[in-house]
C-alpha positions in Angstrom: -28.9 44.1 27.3 -31.5 46.5 28.8 -34.1 45.9 26.1 -33.3 42.2 25.8 -33.7 41.8 29.6 -37.0 43.7 29.5 -38.3 41.6 26.7 -37.3 38.4 28.5 -39.1 39.5 31.6 -42.2 40.2 29.6 -42.1 36.9 27.9 -41.5 35.0 31.1 -44.5 36.7 32.7 -46.8 35.2 30.1 -48.8 32.4 31.6 -48.4 29.0 29.9 -45.4 30.0 27.9 -41.9 28.4 28.2 -39.3 30.4 30.3 -36.8 32.2 28.1 -33.2 32.4 29.3 -30.5 34.9 28.2 -28.8 32.0 26.5 -31.9 31.4 24.4 -31.8 35.0 23.2 -28.1 34.6 22.3 -28.8 31.3 20.5 -31.6 32.9 18.4 -29.5 36.0 17.7 -26.5 33.9 16.6 -28.7 31.7 14.4 -30.1 34.7 12.6 -26.7 36.3 12.2 -25.2 33.0 10.9 -27.7 33.2 8.0 -26.4 36.7 7.2 -22.7 35.7 7.6 -22.4 32.2 6.2 -18.6 32.5 6.3 -18.8 32.3 10.1 -21.0 29.2 9.8 -18.2 27.2 8.2 -15.4 24.8 9.0 -12.1 23.6 7.6 -12.5 20.0 6.2 -9.2 18.8 4.7 -8.0 21.6 2.4 -11.4 23.0 1.7 -13.7 25.3 3.6 -17.2 24.0 3.9 -19.9 26.7 4.4 -23.2 25.6 6.0 -26.6 27.0 5.2 -28.3 25.7 8.4 -27.5 26.8 11.9 -26.8 23.7 14.1 -25.6 25.3 17.3 -23.5 23.5 20.0 -24.4 24.5 23.5 -21.7 24.0 26.1 -23.0 22.3 29.2 -20.8 22.0 32.3 -20.8 18.6 34.0 -19.1 17.6 37.2 -16.3 15.8 35.2 -16.0 18.2 32.3 -17.8 19.9 29.5 -20.2 18.5 26.9 -21.6 20.3 23.9 -24.9 18.9 22.6 -26.2 20.3 19.3 -29.5 22.2 18.9 -30.3 21.7 15.2 -31.9 24.1 12.7 -31.9 27.1 15.1 -32.3 29.5 12.2 -35.8 28.0 11.5 -37.1 27.8 15.1 -38.9 30.5 17.1 -37.5 31.7 20.4 -40.0 29.6 22.4 -39.0 26.4 20.6 -35.3 27.2 21.2 -36.0 27.7 24.9 -37.8 24.3 25.2 -35.3 22.4 23.2 -32.2 23.9 24.7 -33.4 23.3 28.3 -34.3 19.7 27.3 -30.8 19.2 25.8 -29.0 20.6 28.9 -31.1 18.5 31.3 -30.5 15.3 29.3 -26.8 16.2 29.1 -26.5 16.6 32.9 -28.4 13.3 33.3 -26.2 11.6 30.6 -29.3 10.7 28.5 -28.2 12.3 25.2 -28.4 10.3 21.9 -25.1 9.9 20.0 -26.4 12.1 17.1 -27.0 15.0 19.5 -23.2 15.2 20.2 -22.0 16.0 16.7 -22.8 18.1 13.7 -22.6 21.6 15.2 -21.7 24.3 12.7 -21.1 26.9 15.5 -21.0 26.8 19.3 -21.8 29.0 22.2 -20.2 28.8 25.7 -22.0 30.8 28.4 -20.3 31.2 31.7 -22.6 34.0 32.9 -24.3 31.9 35.4 -20.9 31.5 37.1 -20.6 35.3 37.4 -17.8 35.3 34.7 -17.6 38.8 33.1 -15.7 37.7 30.0 -13.5 34.9 28.7 -12.2 33.3 25.5 -13.7 30.0 24.5 -11.8 27.3 22.6 -13.1 26.3 19.2 -14.6 22.8 18.9 -13.0 21.3 15.8 -14.1 21.0 13.0 -16.2 24.2 13.7 -14.8 27.5 12.5 -15.9 29.6 15.5 -17.3 29.7 19.0 -18.9 32.5 21.0 -18.1 33.1 24.6 -20.9 34.8 26.6 -20.3 36.6 29.9 -22.8 37.5 32.6 -25.3 40.3 32.3 -24.2 43.0 34.7 -25.7 46.3 35.9 -23.0 48.9 35.4 -22.7 52.7 35.2 -23.4 53.9 31.6 -23.0 57.3 30.0 -25.4 57.9 27.1 -27.2 60.9 25.4 -29.3 61.4 28.6 -26.3 61.4 30.9 -25.1 59.0 33.6 -27.2 56.0 34.5 -27.2 52.3 35.1 -27.6 49.8 32.3 -27.3 46.1 31.7 -24.2 45.0 29.7 -22.9 41.6 28.6 -19.6 40.8 27.0 -19.5 38.6 23.9 -16.1 37.3 22.6 -15.8 35.3 19.4 -12.9 32.9 18.7 -12.3 32.3 15.0 -10.2 29.7 13.1 -8.3 32.1 10.8 -7.9 29.3 8.3 -11.7 29.6 7.8 -12.4 33.3 8.4 -10.6 36.5 9.2 -11.2 38.7 12.3 -13.1 41.3 10.3 -15.7 38.6 9.2 -16.1 37.6 12.9 -16.4 41.3 13.9 -19.2 41.9 11.3 -21.0 38.8 12.7 -20.6 40.1 16.3 -22.0 43.5 15.2 -25.2 41.8 14.0 -25.5 39.6 17.1 -25.2 42.8 19.2 -27.8 44.6 17.1 -30.2 41.7 17.4 -29.8 41.6 21.2 -30.1 45.4 21.5 -33.3 45.3 19.2 -34.7 42.1 20.6 -38.1 42.3 18.9 -36.1 41.1 15.8 -35.7 37.8 17.6 -39.4 37.3 17.5 -40.0 37.8 13.7 
């Protein structure tokens, strides 16, 4: 997450622009990867698998009495700044119990981020009828060995839970590889 963190800091330093969170980067990366991997953007409906061609992403929001997952629609077609504005608005309205009924259903994929609670990694439970959910851990500074030797780098754990009636683990792994690539090459999130 070194380059993603750096890009986020640069974007957040721009005057008059919306603040970008790590979760916004993850939402945008997932939306783009879902367009490349439509089998992950799918659900089991009866005996049939329905594949979606739009990324409506459920964003898990912790409330005092439980969890709610409002839906950010058409993430694949929105720039990062728009995702930042709309996801922040959805989360605030969720906490204030001001969501509209239509904002609580229709997700094709969900993201649960516990990084703000200093959780390194976890497994999220799929929200039926969705076929998958991504669990996002905190961004941590850890010792890293690379071509230049030993150093300190930012790392973040991502874990996908897949409904194997809809997709297999290899399909989920290919999706995760693309999400990882997008986060490691974050300029791709801006184009």
